[in-house]
C-alpha positions, -999 to +999 in steps of 0.1 A: +000+001+000+015+034-010+012+066+009-017+078-013-037+047-006-031+049+031-041+084+032-075+076+015-083+047+035-072+065+066-097+092+058-125+072+048-122+049+078-116+078+102-148+096+089-166+063+092-157+059+127-168+094+134-201+086+119-206+057+141-198+077+173-219+107+162-248+083+155-244+065+187-241+097+208-268+117+189-292+089+194-286+087+232-282+126+238-299+139+269-327+161+258-329+183+290-306+195+318-297+172+346-294+183+382-257+190+387-230+209+368-244+202+334-274+224+341-252+252+352-231+249+322-261+250+298-274+281+316-241+299+317-234+291+281-269+302+269-264+336+287-227+338+285-226+342+323-197+332+346-197+296+359-182+282+389-144+285+393-121+280+376-144+287+347-144+274+310-149+306+288-141+286+256-166+260+265-191+287+273-185+306+241-188+275+220-220+265+240-235+301+233-228+293+195-247+258+197-275+276+218-282+299+189-295+271+167-321+261+194-358+268+181-370+279+214-358+281+249-370+245+257-343+233+232-314+253+245-302+223+267-305+199+239-283+221+217-256+226+245-257+188+249-252+182+213-219+202+216-209+174+237-218+148+212-199+165+184-168+170+205-168+134+217-174+123+180-144+144+170-124+129+199-130+093+185-120+106+150-087+121+161-080+089+184-084+068+152-060+089+132-036+092+162-035+053+164-029+049+128+001+073+130+016+054+159+009+020+144+026+031+113+058+038+130+058+002+145+081-021+128+056-046+116+033-019+102+057+006+086+055-007+050+021-022+047+031-046+020+001-068+020-035-063+025-034-083+057-011-056+071-034-028+061-064-046+076-045-053+108-036-015+112-068-001+104-087-027+123-065-023+153-070+017+152-109+011+149-112-012+177-091+010+198-112+042+188-144+025+192-135+010+226-131+044+238-166+053+220-184+027+239-168+028+273-191+040+301-174+070+314-169+084+280-201+079+268-218+093+299-199+125+294-205+126+255-243+129+260-247+158+285-233+193+287-199+188+306-166+203+301-148+168+298-161+162+263-145+194+247-115+191+270-108+155+257-115+167+220-088+196+224-064+172+239-069+145+212-067+171+184-035+187+199-020+151+204-028+140+169-013+175+155+019+168+175+022+135+159+013+147+125+037+179+125+065+162+145+093+175+125+080+210+127+074+212+163+109+220+172+109+251+151+075+263+163+076+253+199+066+285+212+035+288+189+025+252+198+027+261+234+006+291+229-019+272+209-021+245+235-023+268+264-048+292+250-072+264+238-073+237+265-067+259+296-097+279+287-117+247+286-106+226+312-072+223+334-063+187+324-040+204+297-013+206+325-011+166+322-003+169+285 
């Protein structure tokens, strides 16, 4: 399998995994607010208010963007919950692409000489991504308005980009650090772990 074929199948299968995750989370999304932090995030996102410390300004701005698409006030909760659905589906997509990049660097998969090697690589990445998709704690955060879905999405995006742009990271380290800090620290503080 040459590099063009690898990129083609990587994109097709990645977006297919994204579709599976989006459909799964979209069918099971919470239509209203729950009685804990999720309802606070819905209210602060819809009105662009200040939430409890340490706050999540990027999350609330994106929540306000999603709330604009509500047909009425009774659908605001659903729209903000759908933001978590999309964030979680994109997390699964970036995880699939991250796994294919990591597996491609392994000695057994770096050439992909046969179709069996390609099926093994893409199948392993799909199983890994879908295992996270159907895990209990990830699914629970994917269907309600909670900062963890967006924070995980941003972390997975940044990790995938760091693998994809690995040769360029040394020259652009300051810009990369600024992007990492501004995006993820304004969503949730788990960026310190990355």
